[in-house]
C-alpha positions as CSV (number, residue, x, y, z in Angstrom):
1,X,0.0,0.0,0.0
2,X,1.4,3.3,-1.1
3,X,0.3,6.4,0.9
4,X,-2.3,8.5,-1.0
5,X,-3.6,10.7,1.8
6,X,-1.8,14.0,2.3
7,X,-1.3,16.1,5.4
8,X,-4.2,18.5,4.9
9,X,-6.5,15.6,3.9
10,X,-5.3,13.7,6.9
11,X,-6.1,16.5,9.3
12,X,-9.6,16.9,7.8
13,X,-10.2,13.2,8.1
14,X,-9.2,13.1,11.8
15,X,-11.5,16.0,12.6
16,X,-14.4,14.5,10.6
17,X,-13.8,11.1,12.1
18,X,-14.0,12.5,15.7
19,X,-17.2,14.4,14.8
20,X,-18.8,11.3,13.4
21,X,-17.8,9.2,16.4
22,X,-19.4,11.9,18.7
23,X,-22.7,11.1,17.0
24,X,-22.8,7.8,18.9
25,X,-23.1,9.9,22.1
26,X,-25.2,12.8,20.9
27,X,-27.9,11.2,18.8
28,X,-30.5,8.6,19.8
29,X,-32.2,5.9,17.8
30,X,-30.9,4.3,14.6
31,X,-29.3,7.6,13.4
32,X,-26.6,7.3,16.0
33,X,-25.0,4.3,14.3
34,X,-23.9,6.6,11.4
35,X,-21.2,7.6,13.9
36,X,-19.5,4.3,13.3
37,X,-18.4,5.6,10.0
38,X,-16.0,7.7,12.0
39,X,-13.9,4.6,12.6
40,X,-13.4,4.1,8.9
41,X,-12.5,7.8,8.4
42,X,-10.0,7.7,11.2
43,X,-8.5,4.4,9.9
44,X,-7.8,6.0,6.5
45,X,-6.3,9.0,8.2
46,X,-3.9,7.0,10.4
47,X,-2.9,4.5,7.7
48,X,-2.6,7.4,5.2
49,X,-4.2,5.1,2.6
50,X,-7.7,5.5,1.2
51,X,-9.0,2.5,-0.9
52,X,-11.5,4.9,-2.7
53,X,-8.7,7.1,-3.7
54,X,-6.8,4.1,-5.1
55,X,-9.8,3.1,-7.2
56,X,-10.4,6.6,-8.5
57,X,-6.7,7.3,-9.1
58,X,-6.7,10.3,-6.6
59,X,-3.6,11.1,-4.6
60,X,-3.3,14.1,-2.2
61,X,0.1,13.0,-0.8
62,X,2.8,15.3,-2.2
63,X,5.7,13.4,-0.7
64,X,6.5,11.2,-3.7
65,X,9.9,10.2,-4.9
66,X,11.0,11.9,-8.2
67,X,10.4,10.0,-11.4
68,X,13.7,9.0,-13.1
69,X,14.2,11.0,-16.3
70,X,11.5,13.5,-15.5
71,X,12.5,17.2,-15.5
72,X,10.7,19.7,-13.4
73,X,9.6,22.8,-15.3
74,X,9.8,26.2,-13.7
């Protein structure tokens, strides 16, 4: 697994994950179980890998090794 979640994305995921987990304690009835999605969001933040990003070809991680033979343009 190659990291595909960048620092800003990771911070947003941590905040969102904590907010979602708080729904378990703030809401009543079946709606409260949506808070369990916070575990998934936090897991992607801490592993720095998002399977949905991998499927869609999205990558917000900017710490990649340079491609051999590729010249950076100014």
